[in-house]
mmCIF file as Biopython writes it, N, C-alpha, C and O atoms, coordinates in Angstrom:
data_model
#
loop_
_atom_site.group_PDB
_atom_site.id
_atom_site.type_symbol
_atom_site.label_atom_id
_atom_site.label_alt_id
_atom_site.label_comp_id
_atom_site.label_asym_id
_atom_site.label_entity_id
_atom_site.label_seq_id
_atom_site.pdbx_PDB_ins_code
_atom_site.Cartn_x
_atom_site.Cartn_y
_atom_site.Cartn_z
_atom_site.occupancy
_atom_site.B_iso_or_equiv
_atom_site.auth_seq_id
_atom_site.auth_asym_id
_atom_site.pdbx_PDB_model_num
ATOM 1   N N  . MET A ? 1  ? -2.237  2.128  5.805   1.0 0.0 1  A 1 
ATOM 2   C CA . MET A ? 1  ? -2.500  0.832  6.398   1.0 0.0 1  A 1 
ATOM 3   C C  . MET A ? 1  ? -1.393  -0.163 6.047   1.0 0.0 1  A 1 
ATOM 4   O O  . MET A ? 1  ? -1.080  -1.067 6.822   1.0 0.0 1  A 1 
ATOM 5   N N  . ILE A ? 2  ? -0.816  0.022  4.877   1.0 0.0 2  A 1 
ATOM 6   C CA . ILE A ? 2  ? 0.300   -0.842 4.489   1.0 0.0 2  A 1 
ATOM 7   C C  . ILE A ? 2  ? 1.457   -0.644 5.457   1.0 0.0 2  A 1 
ATOM 8   O O  . ILE A ? 2  ? 2.088   -1.611 5.884   1.0 0.0 2  A 1 
ATOM 9   N N  . ALA A ? 3  ? 1.736   0.610  5.803   1.0 0.0 3  A 1 
ATOM 10  C CA . ALA A ? 3  ? 2.831   0.911  6.719   1.0 0.0 3  A 1 
ATOM 11  C C  . ALA A ? 3  ? 2.551   0.391  8.126   1.0 0.0 3  A 1 
ATOM 12  O O  . ALA A ? 3  ? 3.474   0.208  8.920   1.0 0.0 3  A 1 
ATOM 13  N N  . GLU A ? 4  ? 1.292   0.157  8.430   1.0 0.0 4  A 1 
ATOM 14  C CA . GLU A ? 4  ? 0.914   -0.394 9.733   1.0 0.0 4  A 1 
ATOM 15  C C  . GLU A ? 4  ? 0.969   -1.921 9.725   1.0 0.0 4  A 1 
ATOM 16  O O  . GLU A ? 4  ? 0.565   -2.563 10.694  1.0 0.0 4  A 1 
ATOM 17  N N  . ASP A ? 5  ? 1.472   -2.504 8.628   1.0 0.0 5  A 1 
ATOM 18  C CA . ASP A ? 5  ? 1.660   -3.946 8.478   1.0 0.0 5  A 1 
ATOM 19  C C  . ASP A ? 5  ? 0.339   -4.713 8.475   1.0 0.0 5  A 1 
ATOM 20  O O  . ASP A ? 5  ? 0.267   -5.843 8.958   1.0 0.0 5  A 1 
ATOM 21  N N  . LYS A ? 6  ? -0.697  -4.093 7.932   1.0 0.0 6  A 1 
ATOM 22  C CA . LYS A ? 6  ? -1.984  -4.770 7.831   1.0 0.0 6  A 1 
ATOM 23  C C  . LYS A ? 6  ? -2.005  -5.638 6.581   1.0 0.0 6  A 1 
ATOM 24  O O  . LYS A ? 6  ? -1.423  -5.287 5.554   1.0 0.0 6  A 1 
ATOM 25  N N  . THR A ? 7  ? -2.678  -6.763 6.682   1.0 0.0 7  A 1 
ATOM 26  C CA . THR A ? 7  ? -2.779  -7.668 5.542   1.0 0.0 7  A 1 
ATOM 27  C C  . THR A ? 7  ? -3.809  -7.143 4.551   1.0 0.0 7  A 1 
ATOM 28  O O  . THR A ? 7  ? -4.601  -6.252 4.859   1.0 0.0 7  A 1 
ATOM 29  N N  . THR A ? 8  ? -3.774  -7.714 3.366   1.0 0.0 8  A 1 
ATOM 30  C CA . THR A ? 8  ? -4.744  -7.350 2.341   1.0 0.0 8  A 1 
ATOM 31  C C  . THR A ? 8  ? -6.161  -7.582 2.850   1.0 0.0 8  A 1 
ATOM 32  O O  . THR A ? 8  ? -7.050  -6.759 2.630   1.0 0.0 8  A 1 
ATOM 33  N N  . GLU A ? 9  ? -6.364  -8.680 3.515   1.0 0.0 9  A 1 
ATOM 34  C CA . GLU A ? 9  ? -7.684  -9.015 4.056   1.0 0.0 9  A 1 
ATOM 35  C C  . GLU A ? 9  ? -8.140  -7.987 5.096   1.0 0.0 9  A 1 
ATOM 36  O O  . GLU A ? 9  ? -9.293  -7.556 5.078   1.0 0.0 9  A 1 
ATOM 37  N N  . GLU A ? 10 ? -7.248  -7.600 5.991   1.0 0.0 10 A 1 
ATOM 38  C CA . GLU A ? 10 ? -7.587  -6.610 7.017   1.0 0.0 10 A 1 
ATOM 39  C C  . GLU A ? 10 ? -7.941  -5.261 6.384   1.0 0.0 10 A 1 
ATOM 40  O O  . GLU A ? 10 ? -8.912  -4.617 6.781   1.0 0.0 10 A 1 
ATOM 41  N N  . ILE A ? 11 ? -7.148  -4.844 5.402   1.0 0.0 11 A 1 
ATOM 42  C CA . ILE A ? 11 ? -7.411  -3.577 4.730   1.0 0.0 11 A 1 
ATOM 43  C C  . ILE A ? 11 ? -8.751  -3.634 4.009   1.0 0.0 11 A 1 
ATOM 44  O O  . ILE A ? 11 ? -9.538  -2.690 4.087   1.0 0.0 11 A 1 
ATOM 45  N N  . SER A ? 12 ? -9.012  -4.725 3.315   1.0 0.0 12 A 1 
ATOM 46  C CA . SER A ? 12 ? -10.261 -4.847 2.547   1.0 0.0 12 A 1 
ATOM 47  C C  . SER A ? 12 ? -11.483 -4.753 3.449   1.0 0.0 12 A 1 
ATOM 48  O O  . SER A ? 12 ? -12.491 -4.157 3.068   1.0 0.0 12 A 1 
ATOM 49  N N  . LYS A ? 13 ? -11.404 -5.327 4.624   1.0 0.0 13 A 1 
ATOM 50  C CA . LYS A ? 13 ? -12.540 -5.255 5.558   1.0 0.0 13 A 1 
ATOM 51  C C  . LYS A ? 13 ? -12.744 -3.843 6.084   1.0 0.0 13 A 1 
ATOM 52  O O  . LYS A ? 13 ? -13.880 -3.412 6.283   1.0 0.0 13 A 1 
ATOM 53  N N  . GLU A ? 14 ? -11.651 -3.120 6.310   1.0 0.0 14 A 1 
ATOM 54  C CA . GLU A ? 14 ? -11.759 -1.756 6.842   1.0 0.0 14 A 1 
ATOM 55  C C  . GLU A ? 14 ? -12.320 -0.764 5.834   1.0 0.0 14 A 1 
ATOM 56  O O  . GLU A ? 14 ? -13.064 0.145  6.200   1.0 0.0 14 A 1 
ATOM 57  N N  . VAL A ? 15 ? -11.962 -0.939 4.560   1.0 0.0 15 A 1 
ATOM 58  C CA . VAL A ? 15 ? -12.382 0.033  3.547   1.0 0.0 15 A 1 
ATOM 59  C C  . VAL A ? 15 ? -13.519 -0.496 2.672   1.0 0.0 15 A 1 
ATOM 60  O O  . VAL A ? 15 ? -13.934 0.171  1.724   1.0 0.0 15 A 1 
ATOM 61  N N  . PHE A ? 16 ? -14.013 -1.669 2.981   1.0 0.0 16 A 1 
ATOM 62  C CA . PHE A ? 16 ? -15.169 -2.257 2.291   1.0 0.0 16 A 1 
ATOM 63  C C  . PHE A ? 16 ? -14.926 -2.465 0.800   1.0 0.0 16 A 1 
ATOM 64  O O  . PHE A ? 16 ? -15.792 -2.178 -0.025  1.0 0.0 16 A 1 
ATOM 65  N N  . LEU A ? 17 ? -13.738 -2.968 0.464   1.0 0.0 17 A 1 
ATOM 66  C CA . LEU A ? 17 ? -13.397 -3.338 -0.905  1.0 0.0 17 A 1 
ATOM 67  C C  . LEU A ? 17 ? -12.930 -4.792 -0.903  1.0 0.0 17 A 1 
ATOM 68  O O  . LEU A ? 17 ? -12.564 -5.331 0.141   1.0 0.0 17 A 1 
ATOM 69  N N  . SER A ? 18 ? -12.943 -5.414 -2.066  1.0 0.0 18 A 1 
ATOM 70  C CA . SER A ? 18 ? -12.502 -6.807 -2.142  1.0 0.0 18 A 1 
ATOM 71  C C  . SER A ? 18 ? -10.989 -6.887 -2.007  1.0 0.0 18 A 1 
ATOM 72  O O  . SER A ? 18 ? -10.284 -5.934 -2.338  1.0 0.0 18 A 1 
ATOM 73  N N  . PRO A ? 19 ? -10.486 -8.018 -1.525  1.0 0.0 19 A 1 
ATOM 74  C CA . PRO A ? 19 ? -9.034  -8.194 -1.432  1.0 0.0 19 A 1 
ATOM 75  C C  . PRO A ? 19 ? -8.348  -8.026 -2.792  1.0 0.0 19 A 1 
ATOM 76  O O  . PRO A ? 19 ? -7.239  -7.499 -2.867  1.0 0.0 19 A 1 
ATOM 77  N N  . ARG A ? 20 ? -8.995  -8.465 -3.844  1.0 0.0 20 A 1 
ATOM 78  C CA . ARG A ? 20 ? -8.424  -8.329 -5.191  1.0 0.0 20 A 1 
ATOM 79  C C  . ARG A ? 20 ? -8.264  -6.847 -5.569  1.0 0.0 20 A 1 
ATOM 80  O O  . ARG A ? 20 ? -7.270  -6.466 -6.186  1.0 0.0 20 A 1 
ATOM 81  N N  . THR A ? 21 ? -9.233  -6.030 -5.200  1.0 0.0 21 A 1 
ATOM 82  C CA . THR A ? 21 ? -9.151  -4.592 -5.468  1.0 0.0 21 A 1 
ATOM 83  C C  . THR A ? 21 ? -7.995  -3.978 -4.697  1.0 0.0 21 A 1 
ATOM 84  O O  . THR A ? 21 ? -7.267  -3.140 -5.230  1.0 0.0 21 A 1 
ATOM 85  N N  . ILE A ? 22 ? -7.823  -4.385 -3.457  1.0 0.0 22 A 1 
ATOM 86  C CA . ILE A ? 22 ? -6.717  -3.873 -2.635  1.0 0.0 22 A 1 
ATOM 87  C C  . ILE A ? 22 ? -5.380  -4.239 -3.271  1.0 0.0 22 A 1 
ATOM 88  O O  . ILE A ? 22 ? -4.474  -3.408 -3.329  1.0 0.0 22 A 1 
ATOM 89  N N  . GLU A ? 23 ? -5.250  -5.470 -3.745  1.0 0.0 23 A 1 
ATOM 90  C CA . GLU A ? 23 ? -4.011  -5.897 -4.407  1.0 0.0 23 A 1 
ATOM 91  C C  . GLU A ? 23 ? -3.747  -5.079 -5.658  1.0 0.0 23 A 1 
ATOM 92  O O  . GLU A ? 23 ? -2.606  -4.704 -5.924  1.0 0.0 23 A 1 
ATOM 93  N N  . THR A ? 24 ? -4.779  -4.801 -6.420  1.0 0.0 24 A 1 
ATOM 94  C CA . THR A ? 24 ? -4.627  -3.997 -7.635  1.0 0.0 24 A 1 
ATOM 95  C C  . THR A ? 24 ? -4.176  -2.585 -7.292  1.0 0.0 24 A 1 
ATOM 96  O O  . THR A ? 24 ? -3.284  -2.037 -7.939  1.0 0.0 24 A 1 
ATOM 97  N N  . ILE A ? 25 ? -4.788  -2.001 -6.281  1.0 0.0 25 A 1 
ATOM 98  C CA . ILE A ? 25 ? -4.398  -0.651 -5.843  1.0 0.0 25 A 1 
ATOM 99  C C  . ILE A ? 25 ? -2.942  -0.646 -5.392  1.0 0.0 25 A 1 
ATOM 100 O O  . ILE A ? 25 ? -2.182  0.262  -5.730  1.0 0.0 25 A 1 
ATOM 101 N N  . ARG A ? 26 ? -2.562  -1.661 -4.632  1.0 0.0 26 A 1 
ATOM 102 C CA . ARG A ? 26 ? -1.182  -1.772 -4.134  1.0 0.0 26 A 1 
ATOM 103 C C  . ARG A ? 26 ? -0.198  -1.861 -5.301  1.0 0.0 26 A 1 
ATOM 104 O O  . ARG A ? 26 ? 0.828   -1.179 -5.299  1.0 0.0 26 A 1 
ATOM 105 N N  . GLN A ? 27 ? -0.502  -2.691 -6.290  1.0 0.0 27 A 1 
ATOM 106 C CA . GLN A ? 27 ? 0.367   -2.835 -7.458  1.0 0.0 27 A 1 
ATOM 107 C C  . GLN A ? 27 ? 0.458   -1.527 -8.241  1.0 0.0 27 A 1 
ATOM 108 O O  . GLN A ? 27 ? 1.536   -1.145 -8.698  1.0 0.0 27 A 1 
ATOM 109 N N  . ASN A ? 28 ? -0.670  -0.846 -8.394  1.0 0.0 28 A 1 
ATOM 110 C CA . ASN A ? 28 ? -0.687  0.434  -9.111  1.0 0.0 28 A 1 
ATOM 111 C C  . ASN A ? 28 ? 0.151   1.486  -8.391  1.0 0.0 28 A 1 
ATOM 112 O O  . ASN A ? 28 ? 0.863   2.261  -9.030  1.0 0.0 28 A 1 
ATOM 113 N N  . MET A ? 29 ? 0.066   1.512  -7.068  1.0 0.0 29 A 1 
ATOM 114 C CA . MET A ? 29 ? 0.857   2.473  -6.292  1.0 0.0 29 A 1 
ATOM 115 C C  . MET A ? 29 ? 2.342   2.191  -6.452  1.0 0.0 29 A 1 
ATOM 116 O O  . MET A ? 29 ? 3.131   3.118  -6.636  1.0 0.0 29 A 1 
ATOM 117 N N  . LYS A ? 30 ? 2.733   0.919  -6.383  1.0 0.0 30 A 1 
ATOM 118 C CA . LYS A ? 30 ? 4.142   0.560  -6.551  1.0 0.0 30 A 1 
ATOM 119 C C  . LYS A ? 30 ? 4.634   0.964  -7.937  1.0 0.0 30 A 1 
ATOM 120 O O  . LYS A ? 30 ? 5.735   1.496  -8.079  1.0 0.0 30 A 1 
ATOM 121 N N  . GLN A ? 31 ? 3.827   0.715  -8.947  1.0 0.0 31 A 1 
ATOM 122 C CA . GLN A ? 31 ? 4.207   1.062  -10.311 1.0 0.0 31 A 1 
ATOM 123 C C  . GLN A ? 31 ? 4.343   2.574  -10.479 1.0 0.0 31 A 1 
ATOM 124 O O  . GLN A ? 31 ? 5.269   3.043  -11.141 1.0 0.0 31 A 1 
ATOM 125 N N  . LYS A ? 32 ? 3.440   3.328  -9.893  1.0 0.0 32 A 1 
ATOM 126 C CA . LYS A ? 32 ? 3.448   4.782  -10.038 1.0 0.0 32 A 1 
ATOM 127 C C  . LYS A ? 32 ? 4.712   5.414  -9.466  1.0 0.0 32 A 1 
ATOM 128 O O  . LYS A ? 32 ? 5.227   6.383  -10.024 1.0 0.0 32 A 1 
ATOM 129 N N  . VAL A ? 33 ? 5.216   4.874  -8.356  1.0 0.0 33 A 1 
ATOM 130 C CA . VAL A ? 33 ? 6.399   5.457  -7.709  1.0 0.0 33 A 1 
ATOM 131 C C  . VAL A ? 33 ? 7.671   4.676  -8.007  1.0 0.0 33 A 1 
ATOM 132 O O  . VAL A ? 33 ? 8.720   4.936  -7.418  1.0 0.0 33 A 1 
ATOM 133 N N  . ASN A ? 34 ? 7.572   3.709  -8.932  1.0 0.0 34 A 1 
ATOM 134 C CA . ASN A ? 34 ? 8.714   2.868  -9.316  1.0 0.0 34 A 1 
ATOM 135 C C  . ASN A ? 34 ? 9.304   2.097  -8.140  1.0 0.0 34 A 1 
ATOM 136 O O  . ASN A ? 34 ? 10.523  1.966  -8.030  1.0 0.0 34 A 1 
ATOM 137 N N  . ALA A ? 35 ? 8.451   1.593  -7.273  1.0 0.0 35 A 1 
ATOM 138 C CA . ALA A ? 35 ? 8.900   0.774  -6.151  1.0 0.0 35 A 1 
ATOM 139 C C  . ALA A ? 35 ? 8.780   -0.693 -6.531  1.0 0.0 35 A 1 
ATOM 140 O O  . ALA A ? 35 ? 7.810   -1.101 -7.171  1.0 0.0 35 A 1 
ATOM 141 N N  . LYS A ? 36 ? 9.767   -1.479 -6.136  1.0 0.0 36 A 1 
ATOM 142 C CA . LYS A ? 36 ? 9.740   -2.912 -6.451  1.0 0.0 36 A 1 
ATOM 143 C C  . LYS A ? 36 ? 9.030   -3.716 -5.363  1.0 0.0 36 A 1 
ATOM 144 O O  . LYS A ? 36 ? 8.485   -4.788 -5.627  1.0 0.0 36 A 1 
ATOM 145 N N  . THR A ? 37 ? 9.044   -3.195 -4.155  1.0 0.0 37 A 1 
ATOM 146 C CA . THR A ? 37 ? 8.466   -3.918 -3.019  1.0 0.0 37 A 1 
ATOM 147 C C  . THR A ? 37 ? 7.589   -2.982 -2.192  1.0 0.0 37 A 1 
ATOM 148 O O  . THR A ? 37 ? 7.563   -1.770 -2.405  1.0 0.0 37 A 1 
ATOM 149 N N  . ILE A ? 38 ? 6.883   -3.574 -1.255  1.0 0.0 38 A 1 
ATOM 150 C CA . ILE A ? 38 ? 6.073   -2.785 -0.332  1.0 0.0 38 A 1 
ATOM 151 C C  . ILE A ? 38 ? 6.990   -1.907 0.522   1.0 0.0 38 A 1 
ATOM 152 O O  . ILE A ? 38 ? 6.646   -0.767 0.835   1.0 0.0 38 A 1 
ATOM 153 N N  . ALA A ? 39 ? 8.146   -2.433 0.896   1.0 0.0 39 A 1 
ATOM 154 C CA . ALA A ? 39 ? 9.096   -1.630 1.678   1.0 0.0 39 A 1 
ATOM 155 C C  . ALA A ? 39 ? 9.517   -0.395 0.890   1.0 0.0 39 A 1 
ATOM 156 O O  . ALA A ? 39 ? 9.653   0.689  1.457   1.0 0.0 39 A 1 
ATOM 157 N N  . GLY A ? 40 ? 9.723   -0.553 -0.404  1.0 0.0 40 A 1 
ATOM 158 C CA . GLY A ? 40 ? 10.066  0.585  -1.252  1.0 0.0 40 A 1 
ATOM 159 C C  . GLY A ? 40 ? 8.946   1.606  -1.295  1.0 0.0 40 A 1 
ATOM 160 O O  . GLY A ? 40 ? 9.194   2.812  -1.321  1.0 0.0 40 A 1 
ATOM 161 N N  . LEU A ? 41 ? 7.721   1.124  -1.303  1.0 0.0 41 A 1 
ATOM 162 C CA . LEU A ? 41 ? 6.558   2.011  -1.296  1.0 0.0 41 A 1 
ATOM 163 C C  . LEU A ? 41 ? 6.485   2.798  0.010   1.0 0.0 41 A 1 
ATOM 164 O O  . LEU A ? 41 ? 6.199   3.995  -0.002  1.0 0.0 41 A 1 
ATOM 165 N N  . VAL A ? 42 ? 6.738   2.141  1.121   1.0 0.0 42 A 1 
ATOM 166 C CA . VAL A ? 42 ? 6.726   2.803  2.427   1.0 0.0 42 A 1 
ATOM 167 C C  . VAL A ? 42 ? 7.873   3.816  2.511   1.0 0.0 42 A 1 
ATOM 168 O O  . VAL A ? 42 ? 7.694   4.912  3.042   1.0 0.0 42 A 1 
ATOM 169 N N  . MET A ? 43 ? 9.047   3.454  1.990   1.0 0.0 43 A 1 
ATOM 170 C CA . MET A ? 43 ? 10.182  4.380  1.998   1.0 0.0 43 A 1 
ATOM 171 C C  . MET A ? 43 ? 9.870   5.622  1.170   1.0 0.0 43 A 1 
ATOM 172 O O  . MET A ? 43 ? 10.226  6.733  1.563   1.0 0.0 43 A 1 
ATOM 173 N N  . TYR A ? 44 ? 9.217   5.446  0.041   1.0 0.0 44 A 1 
ATOM 174 C CA . TYR A ? 44 ? 8.813   6.578  -0.790  1.0 0.0 44 A 1 
ATOM 175 C C  . TYR A ? 44 ? 7.890   7.504  0.003   1.0 0.0 44 A 1 
ATOM 176 O O  . TYR A ? 44 ? 8.058   8.723  -0.012  1.0 0.0 44 A 1 
ATOM 177 N N  . ALA A ? 45 ? 6.928   6.919  0.687   1.0 0.0 45 A 1 
ATOM 178 C CA . ALA A ? 45 ? 5.978   7.713  1.470   1.0 0.0 45 A 1 
ATOM 179 C C  . ALA A ? 45 ? 6.685   8.483  2.572   1.0 0.0 45 A 1 
ATOM 180 O O  . ALA A ? 45 ? 6.340   9.633  2.844   1.0 0.0 45 A 1 
ATOM 181 N N  . MET A ? 46 ? 7.666   7.867  3.206   1.0 0.0 46 A 1 
ATOM 182 C CA . MET A ? 46 ? 8.398   8.549  4.277   1.0 0.0 46 A 1 
ATOM 183 C C  . MET A ? 46 ? 9.268   9.675  3.730   1.0 0.0 46 A 1 
ATOM 184 O O  . MET A ? 46 ? 9.324   10.759 4.311   1.0 0.0 46 A 1 
ATOM 185 N N  . ARG A ? 47 ? 9.944   9.420  2.619   1.0 0.0 47 A 1 
ATOM 186 C CA . ARG A ? 47 ? 10.822  10.437 2.009   1.0 0.0 47 A 1 
ATOM 187 C C  . ARG A ? 47 ? 10.028  11.659 1.562   1.0 0.0 47 A 1 
ATOM 188 O O  . ARG A ? 47 ? 10.524  12.784 1.624   1.0 0.0 47 A 1 
ATOM 189 N N  . ASN A ? 48 ? 8.801   11.436 1.112   1.0 0.0 48 A 1 
ATOM 190 C CA . ASN A ? 48 ? 7.976   12.514 0.605   1.0 0.0 48 A 1 
ATOM 191 C C  . ASN A ? 48 ? 6.986   13.040 1.650   1.0 0.0 48 A 1 
ATOM 192 O O  . ASN A ? 48 ? 6.035   13.752 1.328   1.0 0.0 48 A 1 
ATOM 193 N N  . LYS A ? 49 ? 7.236   12.671 2.894   1.0 0.0 49 A 1 
ATOM 194 C CA . LYS A ? 49 ? 6.460   13.155 4.041   1.0 0.0 49 A 1 
ATOM 195 C C  . LYS A ? 49 ? 4.956   12.861 3.923   1.0 0.0 49 A 1 
ATOM 196 O O  . LYS A ? 49 ? 4.120   13.634 4.390   1.0 0.0 49 A 1 
ATOM 197 N N  . ILE A ? 50 ? 4.636   11.731 3.293   1.0 0.0 50 A 1 
ATOM 198 C CA . ILE A ? 50 ? 3.267   11.248 3.250   1.0 0.0 50 A 1 
ATOM 199 C C  . ILE A ? 50 ? 2.982   10.516 4.555   1.0 0.0 50 A 1 
ATOM 200 O O  . ILE A ? 50 ? 1.858   10.516 5.059   1.0 0.0 50 A 1 
ATOM 201 N N  . LEU A ? 51 ? 4.033   9.891  5.089   1.0 0.0 51 A 1 
ATOM 202 C CA . LEU A ? 51 ? 3.978   9.226  6.402   1.0 0.0 51 A 1 
ATOM 203 C C  . LEU A ? 51 ? 4.954   9.924  7.330   1.0 0.0 51 A 1 
ATOM 204 O O  . LEU A ? 51 ? 5.942   10.508 6.884   1.0 0.0 51 A 1 
ATOM 205 N N  . GLU A ? 52 ? 4.675   9.859  8.610   1.0 0.0 52 A 1 
ATOM 206 C CA . GLU A ? 52 ? 5.594   10.434 9.597   1.0 0.0 52 A 1 
ATOM 207 C C  . GLU A ? 52 ? 6.405   9.350  10.232  1.0 0.0 52 A 1 
ATOM 208 O O  . GLU A ? 52 ? 7.240   9.627  11.092  1.0 0.0 52 A 1 
#
């Protein structure tokens, strides 16, 4: 959903979690793959064929 340019609010409504939880998940994902930005996170996903 991040790669689809959805906002935190849009994602939270779709997955029935609070916006704060979505932000925490996003930060954890960036930290896990050593990405500094959301763009870095998307690039990681593309390089590792998580996204097409």
